[in-house]
PDB file of N, CA, C and O in Angstrom:
ATOM      1  N   MET A   1      18.806  -7.500   9.877  1.00  0.00           N
ATOM      2  CA  MET A   1      17.712  -8.416  10.049  1.00  0.00           C
ATOM      3  C   MET A   1      17.771  -9.545   9.026  1.00  0.00           C
ATOM      4  O   MET A   1      17.601 -10.714   9.372  1.00  0.00           O
ATOM      5  N   PHE A   2      18.013  -9.190   7.765  1.00  0.00           N
ATOM      6  CA  PHE A   2      18.064 -10.200   6.713  1.00  0.00           C
ATOM      7  C   PHE A   2      19.487 -10.553   6.312  1.00  0.00           C
ATOM      8  O   PHE A   2      19.695 -11.203   5.287  1.00  0.00           O
ATOM      9  N   GLU A   3      20.463 -10.141   7.096  1.00  0.00           N
ATOM     10  CA  GLU A   3      21.852 -10.397   6.745  1.00  0.00           C
ATOM     11  C   GLU A   3      22.183 -11.882   6.764  1.00  0.00           C
ATOM     12  O   GLU A   3      23.062 -12.328   6.027  1.00  0.00           O
ATOM     13  N   ASP A   4      21.495 -12.650   7.593  1.00  0.00           N
ATOM     14  CA  ASP A   4      21.813 -14.066   7.752  1.00  0.00           C
ATOM     15  C   ASP A   4      21.072 -14.970   6.768  1.00  0.00           C
ATOM     16  O   ASP A   4      21.216 -16.191   6.829  1.00  0.00           O
ATOM     17  N   LEU A   5      20.288 -14.395   5.869  1.00  0.00           N
ATOM     18  CA  LEU A   5      19.562 -15.226   4.905  1.00  0.00           C
ATOM     19  C   LEU A   5      20.484 -15.611   3.754  1.00  0.00           C
ATOM     20  O   LEU A   5      20.916 -14.764   2.974  1.00  0.00           O
ATOM     21  N   SER A   6      20.768 -16.873   3.668  1.00  0.00           N
ATOM     22  CA  SER A   6      21.596 -17.368   2.579  1.00  0.00           C
ATOM     23  C   SER A   6      20.679 -17.942   1.495  1.00  0.00           C
ATOM     24  O   SER A   6      19.462 -18.022   1.666  1.00  0.00           O
ATOM     25  N   PHE A   7      21.284 -18.333   0.394  1.00  0.00           N
ATOM     26  CA  PHE A   7      20.510 -18.906  -0.716  1.00  0.00           C
ATOM     27  C   PHE A   7      19.791 -20.182  -0.278  1.00  0.00           C
ATOM     28  O   PHE A   7      18.646 -20.415  -0.665  1.00  0.00           O
ATOM     29  N   GLY A   8      20.448 -20.990   0.512  1.00  0.00           N
ATOM     30  CA  GLY A   8      19.847 -22.233   0.993  1.00  0.00           C
ATOM     31  C   GLY A   8      18.617 -21.985   1.857  1.00  0.00           C
ATOM     32  O   GLY A   8      17.610 -22.682   1.735  1.00  0.00           O
ATOM     33  N   LYS A   9      18.708 -20.985   2.730  1.00  0.00           N
ATOM     34  CA  LYS A   9      17.569 -20.661   3.590  1.00  0.00           C
ATOM     35  C   LYS A   9      16.396 -20.120   2.763  1.00  0.00           C
ATOM     36  O   LYS A   9      15.240 -20.454   3.023  1.00  0.00           O
ATOM     37  N   LEU A  10      16.700 -19.293   1.779  1.00  0.00           N
ATOM     38  CA  LEU A  10      15.639 -18.781   0.910  1.00  0.00           C
ATOM     39  C   LEU A  10      14.978 -19.908   0.118  1.00  0.00           C
ATOM     40  O   LEU A  10      13.764 -19.894  -0.088  1.00  0.00           O
ATOM     41  N   LEU A  11      15.760 -20.866  -0.318  1.00  0.00           N
ATOM     42  CA  LEU A  11      15.224 -22.010  -1.055  1.00  0.00           C
ATOM     43  C   LEU A  11      14.297 -22.844  -0.167  1.00  0.00           C
ATOM     44  O   LEU A  11      13.248 -23.304  -0.619  1.00  0.00           O
ATOM     45  N   ILE A  12      14.680 -23.033   1.078  1.00  0.00           N
ATOM     46  CA  ILE A  12      13.826 -23.775   2.013  1.00  0.00           C
ATOM     47  C   ILE A  12      12.522 -23.023   2.264  1.00  0.00           C
ATOM     48  O   ILE A  12      11.453 -23.633   2.302  1.00  0.00           O
ATOM     49  N   ILE A  13      12.600 -21.711   2.434  1.00  0.00           N
ATOM     50  CA  ILE A  13      11.395 -20.903   2.624  1.00  0.00           C
ATOM     51  C   ILE A  13      10.480 -21.011   1.416  1.00  0.00           C
ATOM     52  O   ILE A  13       9.266 -21.140   1.568  1.00  0.00           O
ATOM     53  N   LEU A  14      11.051 -20.961   0.218  1.00  0.00           N
ATOM     54  CA  LEU A  14      10.272 -21.088  -1.009  1.00  0.00           C
ATOM     55  C   LEU A  14       9.584 -22.444  -1.086  1.00  0.00           C
ATOM     56  O   LEU A  14       8.419 -22.523  -1.476  1.00  0.00           O
ATOM     57  N   LEU A  15      10.279 -23.501  -0.725  1.00  0.00           N
ATOM     58  CA  LEU A  15       9.692 -24.835  -0.738  1.00  0.00           C
ATOM     59  C   LEU A  15       8.557 -24.962   0.274  1.00  0.00           C
ATOM     60  O   LEU A  15       7.538 -25.591  -0.012  1.00  0.00           O
ATOM     61  N   VAL A  16       8.726 -24.376   1.443  1.00  0.00           N
ATOM     62  CA  VAL A  16       7.665 -24.413   2.454  1.00  0.00           C
ATOM     63  C   VAL A  16       6.431 -23.669   1.955  1.00  0.00           C
ATOM     64  O   VAL A  16       5.307 -24.136   2.142  1.00  0.00           O
ATOM     65  N   VAL A  17       6.632 -22.527   1.330  1.00  0.00           N
ATOM     66  CA  VAL A  17       5.506 -21.758   0.768  1.00  0.00           C
ATOM     67  C   VAL A  17       4.804 -22.569  -0.307  1.00  0.00           C
ATOM     68  O   VAL A  17       3.574 -22.589  -0.360  1.00  0.00           O
ATOM     69  N   MET A  18       5.564 -23.236  -1.163  1.00  0.00           N
ATOM     70  CA  MET A  18       4.961 -24.056  -2.221  1.00  0.00           C
ATOM     71  C   MET A  18       4.152 -25.200  -1.634  1.00  0.00           C
ATOM     72  O   MET A  18       3.082 -25.526  -2.148  1.00  0.00           O
ATOM     73  N   VAL A  19       4.647 -25.817  -0.562  1.00  0.00           N
ATOM     74  CA  VAL A  19       3.927 -26.928   0.058  1.00  0.00           C
ATOM     75  C   VAL A  19       2.652 -26.425   0.732  1.00  0.00           C
ATOM     76  O   VAL A  19       1.602 -27.059   0.635  1.00  0.00           O
ATOM     77  N   LEU A  20       2.747 -25.290   1.411  1.00  0.00           N
ATOM     78  CA  LEU A  20       1.586 -24.773   2.131  1.00  0.00           C
ATOM     79  C   LEU A  20       0.485 -24.277   1.196  1.00  0.00           C
ATOM     80  O   LEU A  20      -0.690 -24.568   1.421  1.00  0.00           O
ATOM     81  N   PHE A  21       0.846 -23.536   0.158  1.00  0.00           N
ATOM     82  CA  PHE A  21      -0.150 -22.898  -0.687  1.00  0.00           C
ATOM     83  C   PHE A  21      -0.387 -23.614  -2.009  1.00  0.00           C
ATOM     84  O   PHE A  21      -1.425 -23.405  -2.637  1.00  0.00           O
ATOM     85  N   GLY A  22       0.519 -24.430  -2.435  1.00  0.00           N
ATOM     86  CA  GLY A  22       0.377 -25.094  -3.720  1.00  0.00           C
ATOM     87  C   GLY A  22       0.818 -24.173  -4.850  1.00  0.00           C
ATOM     88  O   GLY A  22       0.825 -22.950  -4.709  1.00  0.00           O
ATOM     89  N   SER A  23       1.182 -24.775  -5.961  1.00  0.00           N
ATOM     90  CA  SER A  23       1.724 -23.973  -7.066  1.00  0.00           C
ATOM     91  C   SER A  23       0.654 -23.159  -7.776  1.00  0.00           C
ATOM     92  O   SER A  23       0.976 -22.179  -8.448  1.00  0.00           O
ATOM     93  N   LYS A  24      -0.605 -23.539  -7.642  1.00  0.00           N
ATOM     94  CA  LYS A  24      -1.673 -22.788  -8.327  1.00  0.00           C
ATOM     95  C   LYS A  24      -2.057 -21.519  -7.579  1.00  0.00           C
ATOM     96  O   LYS A  24      -2.524 -20.565  -8.200  1.00  0.00           O
ATOM     97  N   LYS A  25      -1.877 -21.482  -6.286  1.00  0.00           N
ATOM     98  CA  LYS A  25      -2.262 -20.322  -5.482  1.00  0.00           C
ATOM     99  C   LYS A  25      -1.193 -19.236  -5.452  1.00  0.00           C
ATOM    100  O   LYS A  25      -1.506 -18.072  -5.201  1.00  0.00           O
ATOM    101  N   ILE A  26       0.044 -19.593  -5.700  1.00  0.00           N
ATOM    102  CA  ILE A  26       1.143 -18.628  -5.573  1.00  0.00           C
ATOM    103  C   ILE A  26       0.994 -17.449  -6.543  1.00  0.00           C
ATOM    104  O   ILE A  26       1.207 -16.313  -6.119  1.00  0.00           O
ATOM    105  N   PRO A  27       0.639 -17.651  -7.821  1.00  0.00           N
ATOM    106  CA  PRO A  27       0.444 -16.478  -8.689  1.00  0.00           C
ATOM    107  C   PRO A  27      -0.689 -15.564  -8.202  1.00  0.00           C
ATOM    108  O   PRO A  27      -0.596 -14.342  -8.319  1.00  0.00           O
ATOM    109  N   ASP A  28      -1.753 -16.158  -7.660  1.00  0.00           N
ATOM    110  CA  ASP A  28      -2.840 -15.341  -7.129  1.00  0.00           C
ATOM    111  C   ASP A  28      -2.383 -14.531  -5.932  1.00  0.00           C
ATOM    112  O   ASP A  28      -2.736 -13.360  -5.793  1.00  0.00           O
ATOM    113  N   LEU A  29      -1.596 -15.156  -5.066  1.00  0.00           N
ATOM    114  CA  LEU A  29      -1.065 -14.444  -3.899  1.00  0.00           C
ATOM    115  C   LEU A  29      -0.139 -13.309  -4.325  1.00  0.00           C
ATOM    116  O   LEU A  29      -0.201 -12.212  -3.769  1.00  0.00           O
ATOM    117  N   ALA A  30       0.712 -13.569  -5.302  1.00  0.00           N
ATOM    118  CA  ALA A  30       1.638 -12.538  -5.783  1.00  0.00           C
ATOM    119  C   ALA A  30       0.876 -11.387  -6.432  1.00  0.00           C
ATOM    120  O   ALA A  30       1.229 -10.221  -6.251  1.00  0.00           O
ATOM    121  N   GLN A  31      -0.167 -11.716  -7.185  1.00  0.00           N
ATOM    122  CA  GLN A  31      -0.967 -10.672  -7.823  1.00  0.00           C
ATOM    123  C   GLN A  31      -1.666  -9.819  -6.766  1.00  0.00           C
ATOM    124  O   GLN A  31      -1.685  -8.593  -6.875  1.00  0.00           O
ATOM    125  N   GLY A  32      -2.229 -10.446  -5.762  1.00  0.00           N
ATOM    126  CA  GLY A  32      -2.880  -9.701  -4.690  1.00  0.00           C
ATOM    127  C   GLY A  32      -1.908  -8.839  -3.916  1.00  0.00           C
ATOM    128  O   GLY A  32      -2.233  -7.715  -3.534  1.00  0.00           O
ATOM    129  N   LEU A  33      -0.713  -9.362  -3.682  1.00  0.00           N
ATOM    130  CA  LEU A  33       0.308  -8.594  -2.990  1.00  0.00           C
ATOM    131  C   LEU A  33       0.732  -7.377  -3.809  1.00  0.00           C
ATOM    132  O   LEU A  33       0.885  -6.282  -3.268  1.00  0.00           O
ATOM    133  N   GLY A  34       0.922  -7.572  -5.112  1.00  0.00           N
ATOM    134  CA  GLY A  34       1.286  -6.458  -5.981  1.00  0.00           C
ATOM    135  C   GLY A  34       0.211  -5.390  -6.028  1.00  0.00           C
ATOM    136  O   GLY A  34       0.510  -4.196  -6.002  1.00  0.00           O
ATOM    137  N   LYS A  35      -1.031  -5.816  -6.096  1.00  0.00           N
ATOM    138  CA  LYS A  35      -2.147  -4.871  -6.124  1.00  0.00           C
ATOM    139  C   LYS A  35      -2.208  -4.087  -4.819  1.00  0.00           C
ATOM    140  O   LYS A  35      -2.435  -2.877  -4.827  1.00  0.00           O
ATOM    141  N   GLY A  36      -2.007  -4.772  -3.708  1.00  0.00           N
ATOM    142  CA  GLY A  36      -2.008  -4.097  -2.413  1.00  0.00           C
ATOM    143  C   GLY A  36      -0.898  -3.074  -2.296  1.00  0.00           C
ATOM    144  O   GLY A  36      -1.108  -1.984  -1.763  1.00  0.00           O
ATOM    145  N   ILE A  37       0.278  -3.414  -2.787  1.00  0.00           N
ATOM    146  CA  ILE A  37       1.411  -2.484  -2.739  1.00  0.00           C
ATOM    147  C   ILE A  37       1.131  -1.259  -3.609  1.00  0.00           C
ATOM    148  O   ILE A  37       1.422  -0.131  -3.211  1.00  0.00           O
ATOM    149  N   ARG A  38       0.559  -1.485  -4.811  1.00  0.00           N
ATOM    150  CA  ARG A  38       0.217  -0.352  -5.689  1.00  0.00           C
ATOM    151  C   ARG A  38      -0.796   0.576  -5.031  1.00  0.00           C
ATOM    152  O   ARG A  38      -0.641   1.796  -5.083  1.00  0.00           O
ATOM    153  N   GLU A  39      -1.821   0.017  -4.417  1.00  0.00           N
ATOM    154  CA  GLU A  39      -2.838   0.833  -3.756  1.00  0.00           C
ATOM    155  C   GLU A  39      -2.244   1.592  -2.572  1.00  0.00           C
ATOM    156  O   GLU A  39      -2.597   2.747  -2.332  1.00  0.00           O
ATOM    157  N   PHE A  40      -1.347   0.948  -1.835  1.00  0.00           N
ATOM    158  CA  PHE A  40      -0.697   1.614  -0.706  1.00  0.00           C
ATOM    159  C   PHE A  40       0.149   2.788  -1.178  1.00  0.00           C
ATOM    160  O   PHE A  40       0.114   3.859  -0.573  1.00  0.00           O
ATOM    161  N   LYS A  41       0.914   2.595  -2.258  1.00  0.00           N
ATOM    162  CA  LYS A  41       1.746   3.677  -2.790  1.00  0.00           C
ATOM    163  C   LYS A  41       0.882   4.819  -3.297  1.00  0.00           C
ATOM    164  O   LYS A  41       1.231   5.985  -3.109  1.00  0.00           O
ATOM    165  N   LYS A  42      -0.246   4.506  -3.939  1.00  0.00           N
ATOM    166  CA  LYS A  42      -1.160   5.532  -4.439  1.00  0.00           C
ATOM    167  C   LYS A  42      -1.734   6.331  -3.274  1.00  0.00           C
ATOM    168  O   LYS A  42      -1.841   7.555  -3.350  1.00  0.00           O
ATOM    169  N   ALA A  43      -2.101   5.643  -2.201  1.00  0.00           N
ATOM    170  CA  ALA A  43      -2.643   6.329  -1.029  1.00  0.00           C
ATOM    171  C   ALA A  43      -1.587   7.236  -0.401  1.00  0.00           C
ATOM    172  O   ALA A  43      -1.898   8.351   0.017  1.00  0.00           O
ATOM    173  N   LEU A  44      -0.344   6.766  -0.332  1.00  0.00           N
ATOM    174  CA  LEU A  44       0.733   7.608   0.202  1.00  0.00           C
ATOM    175  C   LEU A  44       0.928   8.852  -0.653  1.00  0.00           C
ATOM    176  O   LEU A  44       1.130   9.948  -0.130  1.00  0.00           O
ATOM    177  N   LYS A  45       0.868   8.680  -1.965  1.00  0.00           N
ATOM    178  CA  LYS A  45       1.037   9.809  -2.878  1.00  0.00           C
ATOM    179  C   LYS A  45      -0.107  10.810  -2.711  1.00  0.00           C
ATOM    180  O   LYS A  45       0.121  12.020  -2.703  1.00  0.00           O
ATOM    181  N   ASP A  46      -1.339  10.306  -2.579  1.00  0.00           N
ATOM    182  CA  ASP A  46      -2.488  11.182  -2.399  1.00  0.00           C
ATOM    183  C   ASP A  46      -2.386  11.970  -1.094  1.00  0.00           C
ATOM    184  O   ASP A  46      -2.692  13.162  -1.061  1.00  0.00           O
ATOM    185  N   VAL A  47      -1.961  11.312  -0.032  1.00  0.00           N
ATOM    186  CA  VAL A  47      -1.817  11.995   1.253  1.00  0.00           C
ATOM    187  C   VAL A  47      -0.709  13.034   1.164  1.00  0.00           C
ATOM    188  O   VAL A  47      -0.846  14.135   1.698  1.00  0.00           O
ATOM    189  N   ASP A  48       0.382  12.697   0.498  1.00  0.00           N
ATOM    190  CA  ASP A  48       1.496  13.635   0.343  1.00  0.00           C
ATOM    191  C   ASP A  48       1.048  14.872  -0.430  1.00  0.00           C
ATOM    192  O   ASP A  48       1.390  15.994  -0.058  1.00  0.00           O
ATOM    193  N   GLU A  49       0.283  14.671  -1.509  1.00  0.00           N
ATOM    194  CA  GLU A  49      -0.203  15.807  -2.290  1.00  0.00           C
ATOM    195  C   GLU A  49      -1.174  16.645  -1.471  1.00  0.00           C
ATOM    196  O   GLU A  49      -1.171  17.872  -1.571  1.00  0.00           O
ATOM    197  N   GLU A  50      -2.000  15.998  -0.670  1.00  0.00           N
ATOM    198  CA  GLU A  50      -2.964  16.723   0.143  1.00  0.00           C
ATOM    199  C   GLU A  50      -2.260  17.575   1.191  1.00  0.00           C
ATOM    200  O   GLU A  50      -2.709  18.677   1.508  1.00  0.00           O
ATOM    201  N   ILE A  51      -1.165  17.067   1.724  1.00  0.00           N
ATOM    202  CA  ILE A  51      -0.418  17.822   2.729  1.00  0.00           C
ATOM    203  C   ILE A  51       0.290  19.008   2.091  1.00  0.00           C
ATOM    204  O   ILE A  51       0.358  20.082   2.690  1.00  0.00           O
ATOM    205  N   LYS A  52       0.815  18.830   0.891  1.00  0.00           N
ATOM    206  CA  LYS A  52       1.584  19.892   0.239  1.00  0.00           C
ATOM    207  C   LYS A  52       0.705  21.013  -0.304  1.00  0.00           C
ATOM    208  O   LYS A  52       1.161  22.153  -0.383  1.00  0.00           O
ATOM    209  N   THR A  53      -0.531  20.728  -0.677  1.00  0.00           N
ATOM    210  CA  THR A  53      -1.399  21.781  -1.206  1.00  0.00           C
ATOM    211  C   THR A  53      -1.960  22.573  -0.043  1.00  0.00           C
ATOM    212  O   THR A  53      -2.349  22.004   0.977  1.00  0.00           O
ATOM    213  N   PRO A  54      -2.001  23.902  -0.202  1.00  0.00           N
ATOM    214  CA  PRO A  54      -2.525  24.710   0.899  1.00  0.00           C
ATOM    215  C   PRO A  54      -4.024  24.463   1.079  1.00  0.00           C
ATOM    216  O   PRO A  54      -4.755  24.223   0.119  1.00  0.00           O
ATOM    217  N   ALA A  55      -4.443  24.529   2.303  1.00  0.00           N
ATOM    218  CA  ALA A  55      -5.857  24.318   2.595  1.00  0.00           C
ATOM    219  C   ALA A  55      -6.632  25.532   2.123  1.00  0.00           C
ATOM    220  O   ALA A  55      -6.250  26.667   2.408  1.00  0.00           O
ATOM    221  N   SER A  56      -7.702  25.302   1.415  1.00  0.00           N
ATOM    222  CA  SER A  56      -8.515  26.414   0.935  1.00  0.00           C
ATOM    223  C   SER A  56      -9.462  26.828   2.049  1.00  0.00           C
ATOM    224  O   SER A  56     -10.059  25.994   2.729  1.00  0.00           O
ATOM    225  N   THR A  57      -9.581  28.146   2.216  1.00  0.00           N
ATOM    226  CA  THR A  57     -10.473  28.654   3.251  1.00  0.00           C
ATOM    227  C   THR A  57     -11.878  28.711   2.683  1.00  0.00           C
ATOM    228  O   THR A  57     -12.061  29.078   1.522  1.00  0.00           O
ATOM    229  N   PRO A  58     -12.861  28.357   3.474  1.00  0.00           N
ATOM    230  CA  PRO A  58     -14.234  28.406   2.970  1.00  0.00           C
ATOM    231  C   PRO A  58     -14.660  29.851   2.739  1.00  0.00           C
ATOM    232  O   PRO A  58     -14.281  30.753   3.486  1.00  0.00           O
ATOM    233  N   ASP A  59     -15.444  30.050   1.702  1.00  0.00           N
ATOM    234  CA  ASP A  59     -15.928  31.401   1.390  1.00  0.00           C
ATOM    235  C   ASP A  59     -16.866  31.857   2.488  1.00  0.00           C
ATOM    236  O   ASP A  59     -17.676  31.092   3.011  1.00  0.00           O
ATOM    237  N   LYS A  60     -16.726  33.152   2.823  1.00  0.00           N
ATOM    238  CA  LYS A  60     -17.599  33.694   3.838  1.00  0.00           C
ATOM    239  C   LYS A  60     -18.977  33.913   3.221  1.00  0.00           C
ATOM    240  O   LYS A  60     -19.104  34.498   2.146  1.00  0.00           O
ATOM    241  N   LYS A  61     -19.979  33.446   3.901  1.00  0.00           N
ATOM    242  CA  LYS A  61     -21.344  33.653   3.437  1.00  0.00           C
ATOM    243  C   LYS A  61     -21.903  34.851   4.209  1.00  0.00           C
ATOM    244  O   LYS A  61     -21.730  34.955   5.423  1.00  0.00           O
ATOM    245  N   PRO A  62     -22.564  35.740   3.498  1.00  0.00           N
ATOM    246  CA  PRO A  62     -23.145  36.893   4.200  1.00  0.00           C
ATOM    247  C   PRO A  62     -24.246  36.422   5.147  1.00  0.00           C
ATOM    248  O   PRO A  62     -25.045  35.541   4.826  1.00  0.00           O
ATOM    249  N   ASP A  63     -24.256  37.038   6.315  1.00  0.00           N
ATOM    250  CA  ASP A  63     -25.282  36.693   7.284  1.00  0.00           C
ATOM    251  C   ASP A  63     -26.603  37.323   6.867  1.00  0.00           C
ATOM    252  O   ASP A  63     -26.635  38.479   6.445  1.00  0.00           O
ATOM    253  N   ASP A  64     -27.661  36.593   6.980  1.00  0.00           N
ATOM    254  CA  ASP A  64     -28.985  37.111   6.604  1.00  0.00           C
ATOM    255  C   ASP A  64     -29.497  38.080   7.642  1.00  0.00           C
ATOM    256  O   ASP A  64     -30.412  38.852   7.351  1.00  0.00           O
ATOM    257  N   LYS A  65     -28.952  38.073   8.829  1.00  0.00           N
ATOM    258  CA  LYS A  65     -29.447  38.912   9.930  1.00  0.00           C
ATOM    259  C   LYS A  65     -28.941  40.342   9.836  1.00  0.00           C
ATOM    260  O   LYS A  65     -29.441  41.202  10.562  1.00  0.00           O
ATOM    261  N   GLU A  66     -27.971  40.638   8.975  1.00  0.00           N
ATOM    262  CA  GLU A  66     -27.376  41.972   8.912  1.00  0.00           C
ATOM    263  C   GLU A  66     -28.159  42.927   8.023  1.00  0.00           C
ATOM    264  O   GLU A  66     -27.671  44.035   7.801  1.00  0.00           O
ATOM    265  N   ALA A  67     -29.269  42.607   7.523  1.00  0.00           N
ATOM    266  CA  ALA A  67     -30.030  43.454   6.598  1.00  0.00           C
ATOM    267  C   ALA A  67     -30.729  44.567   7.251  1.00  0.00           C
ATOM    268  O   ALA A  67     -31.403  45.350   6.582  1.00  0.00           O
TER     269      ALA A  67
END
């Protein structure tokens, strides 16, 4: 998919991004992207841990009607 991306094409993409968003917005976009990736990885880790831990069975409560 990305085999055809040369340095020139990447440079053009970078210039288009700079024109569209401006140089002041790019650090904010990168920070938001990094934060999103961190949260996604944390969620994946939490789900993985939840799957690996055995499910605890609820404690049986004595029935009040058996007295």
